[in-house]
C-alpha positions as CSV (number, residue, x, y, z in Angstrom):
1,X,2.6,-42.1,-78.2
2,X,2.2,-39.1,-75.8
3,X,5.8,-38.3,-76.5
4,X,5.1,-38.1,-80.3
5,X,2.0,-35.9,-79.7
6,X,4.1,-33.6,-77.5
7,X,6.7,-33.2,-80.3
8,X,3.9,-32.6,-82.8
9,X,2.2,-30.0,-80.5
10,X,5.7,-28.2,-80.0
11,X,6.3,-28.1,-83.8
12,X,2.7,-26.8,-84.4
13,X,3.3,-24.0,-81.8
14,X,6.7,-23.2,-83.3
15,X,5.2,-22.8,-86.8
16,X,2.3,-20.8,-85.3
17,X,4.9,-18.5,-83.7
18,X,6.9,-18.2,-86.9
19,X,3.6,-16.9,-88.6
20,X,3.2,-14.2,-85.9
21,X,6.9,-13.2,-86.1
22,X,6.8,-12.9,-89.8
23,X,3.6,-11.0,-89.9
24,X,4.9,-8.6,-87.3
25,X,8.1,-8.0,-89.3
26,X,6.1,-7.4,-92.5
27,X,3.8,-5.0,-90.7
28,X,6.6,-2.7,-89.9
29,X,6.0,-1.2,-93.4
30,X,2.4,-1.7,-94.1
31,X,-1.1,-2.0,-92.6
32,X,-2.8,-5.4,-91.9
33,X,-5.4,-4.8,-94.5
34,X,-2.8,-4.8,-97.2
35,X,-0.9,-7.9,-95.9
36,X,-1.4,-10.8,-98.2
37,X,-1.5,-14.5,-97.0
38,X,1.1,-15.6,-99.6
39,X,3.5,-12.9,-98.4
40,X,3.3,-14.3,-94.9
41,X,3.7,-17.9,-95.9
42,X,6.6,-17.0,-98.2
43,X,8.3,-15.3,-95.3
44,X,7.9,-18.4,-93.2
45,X,8.9,-20.8,-96.0
46,X,5.8,-22.9,-96.0
47,X,3.0,-23.6,-98.6
48,X,-0.1,-21.2,-98.3
49,X,-2.2,-24.1,-97.3
50,X,-0.2,-24.5,-94.2
51,X,-1.4,-21.2,-93.0
52,X,-5.0,-22.5,-92.5
53,X,-3.8,-25.1,-89.9
54,X,-3.2,-22.2,-87.6
55,X,-5.4,-19.3,-88.6
56,X,-8.7,-18.8,-90.5
57,X,-7.7,-15.5,-92.1
58,X,-5.2,-12.7,-91.9
59,X,-7.7,-11.0,-89.7
60,X,-7.5,-14.0,-87.4
61,X,-3.7,-13.7,-87.4
62,X,-4.1,-10.0,-86.5
63,X,-6.3,-10.9,-83.6
64,X,-3.6,-13.3,-82.4
65,X,-1.0,-10.5,-82.7
66,X,-3.3,-8.2,-80.6
67,X,-3.4,-11.0,-77.8
68,X,0.4,-11.3,-78.1
69,X,1.0,-7.5,-77.9
70,X,-1.4,-6.6,-75.2
71,X,-2.2,-9.8,-73.2
72,X,1.1,-9.7,-71.2
73,X,0.6,-6.0,-70.3
74,X,-2.1,-6.4,-67.7
75,X,0.3,-6.6,-64.7
76,X,2.1,-3.6,-66.0
77,X,-1.0,-1.5,-66.3
78,X,-2.1,-2.4,-62.8
79,X,1.4,-1.5,-61.4
80,X,1.3,2.0,-63.0
81,X,-1.7,3.0,-60.9
82,X,-0.8,0.9,-57.8
83,X,-1.2,2.9,-54.5
84,X,2.4,2.1,-53.5
85,X,4.4,5.3,-53.1
86,X,3.4,9.0,-53.4
87,X,2.0,10.6,-56.4
88,X,5.4,11.6,-57.9
89,X,6.7,8.1,-57.4
90,X,3.7,6.5,-59.1
91,X,4.0,8.8,-62.1
92,X,7.8,8.2,-62.5
93,X,7.3,4.4,-62.3
94,X,4.5,4.6,-64.9
95,X,6.5,6.4,-67.3
96,X,9.6,4.3,-66.8
97,X,7.6,1.1,-67.3
98,X,6.1,2.4,-70.5
99,X,9.4,3.5,-71.9
100,X,11.0,0.1,-71.1
101,X,8.1,-1.7,-72.8
102,X,8.5,0.4,-75.9
103,X,12.2,-0.2,-75.9
104,X,11.7,-4.0,-75.7
105,X,8.7,-4.4,-78.0
106,X,8.6,-1.5,-80.5
107,X,7.1,-3.6,-83.4
108,X,4.2,-4.6,-81.0
109,X,3.5,-1.1,-80.0
110,X,3.7,0.2,-83.6
111,X,1.3,-2.5,-84.6
112,X,-1.3,-1.6,-82.0
113,X,-0.9,2.1,-82.7
114,X,-1.6,1.6,-86.4
115,X,-4.3,-1.0,-86.2
116,X,-6.3,0.6,-83.4
117,X,-8.1,2.7,-86.0
118,X,-7.2,0.5,-88.9
119,X,-9.3,-1.1,-91.6
120,X,-9.7,-4.6,-90.2
121,X,-12.8,-4.7,-87.9
122,X,-12.0,-7.9,-85.9
123,X,-8.5,-6.5,-85.0
124,X,-10.0,-3.1,-84.1
125,X,-12.6,-4.9,-81.8
126,X,-9.9,-7.1,-80.3
127,X,-7.8,-4.0,-79.4
128,X,-10.9,-2.2,-78.0
129,X,-11.8,-5.3,-75.8
130,X,-8.3,-5.6,-74.5
131,X,-8.3,-1.8,-73.7
132,X,-11.6,-2.1,-72.0
133,X,-10.2,-4.9,-69.8
134,X,-7.2,-2.7,-69.0
135,X,-9.6,0.1,-67.9
136,X,-11.6,-2.3,-65.7
137,X,-8.4,-3.6,-64.1
138,X,-7.3,0.0,-63.5
139,X,-10.7,0.9,-62.0
140,X,-10.4,-2.0,-59.6
141,X,-7.0,-0.7,-58.4
142,X,-8.3,2.8,-58.2
143,X,-11.3,1.7,-56.2
144,X,-9.0,0.2,-53.5
145,X,-7.1,3.5,-53.0
146,X,-8.3,5.6,-50.0
147,X,-8.3,8.6,-52.3
148,X,-11.2,7.0,-54.2
149,X,-13.6,7.1,-51.1
150,X,-16.8,8.9,-52.3
151,X,-16.2,8.2,-55.9
152,X,-19.0,6.6,-57.9
153,X,-18.6,3.7,-60.3
154,X,-19.0,5.9,-63.5
155,X,-16.4,8.5,-62.4
156,X,-13.9,5.7,-61.4
157,X,-14.3,4.1,-64.9
158,X,-13.9,7.5,-66.6
159,X,-10.6,8.0,-64.7
160,X,-9.5,4.5,-65.5
161,X,-10.1,5.2,-69.2
162,X,-8.2,8.5,-68.9
163,X,-5.2,6.6,-67.5
164,X,-5.4,3.9,-70.2
165,X,-5.5,6.4,-73.0
166,X,-2.7,8.4,-71.6
167,X,-0.5,5.3,-71.4
168,X,-1.2,4.6,-75.1
169,X,-0.3,8.2,-76.0
170,X,2.9,8.0,-73.9
171,X,3.8,4.8,-75.6
172,X,3.3,6.3,-79.1
173,X,5.4,9.3,-78.1
174,X,8.3,7.1,-76.9
175,X,7.9,5.0,-80.1
176,X,8.5,8.3,-82.1
177,X,11.5,9.2,-80.0
178,X,13.3,5.8,-80.5
179,X,15.5,7.1,-83.3
180,X,15.6,10.7,-82.0
181,X,18.5,12.3,-80.1
182,X,18.7,11.8,-76.4
183,X,17.3,15.3,-75.6
184,X,14.1,14.4,-77.4
185,X,13.7,11.4,-75.3
186,X,14.1,13.4,-72.2
187,X,11.6,15.9,-73.5
188,X,9.0,13.1,-74.0
189,X,9.7,11.8,-70.5
190,X,9.2,15.2,-69.0
191,X,6.0,15.7,-71.0
192,X,4.5,12.4,-70.1
193,X,5.2,13.0,-66.4
194,X,3.4,16.5,-66.6
195,X,0.5,15.0,-68.4
196,X,0.0,12.2,-65.8
197,X,0.5,14.8,-63.1
198,X,-2.3,16.9,-64.6
199,X,-4.7,13.9,-64.4
200,X,-3.5,13.2,-60.8
201,X,-4.2,16.8,-59.9
202,X,-7.7,16.6,-61.3
203,X,-8.2,13.3,-59.5
204,X,-7.3,14.8,-56.1
205,X,-9.8,17.7,-56.5
206,X,-12.6,16.0,-58.3
207,X,-15.0,15.8,-55.3
208,X,-14.2,19.4,-54.1
């Protein structure tokens, strides 16, 4: 009996993932607010009623895509502000990690960039909540750095949000450069390093 339940659960998870993959592919050319339920089920090859075994609505599907796109990024975000190495090493590491993530998951990055200010409120809120979690995790990393001695909570939180916003901006720049010539990619890399360096310099002198 348990073996049968295991097979059914695996099949259910497989179908759910098929919905996520199909929606992500369809969202390459449109926003979530314009995505139709029948369009997704047609791409998966199932009846429209099958959709409701996995999601309540396309908005619910979008929230699941947010979790898939951002949920696995928490370790990477903490790594980008880790105290390991000097400032230049941290910046290079951060830019390299972001570039690699964009290369590996361009559709996820494009989805977040588009829907962060899109027309589907539950998805906007899900992205906002994930980014707030990132900021709190970055803040915790920053608080453990000797350079943060003397900083108050509000200033650390402000700095954490600056880093998170800059990571998103950098990801968007790399996304735009995916089909560009190699020298454009090098320009984006250099710009991203300079922007993070500017934040870092401000951080070093904040308490002056």
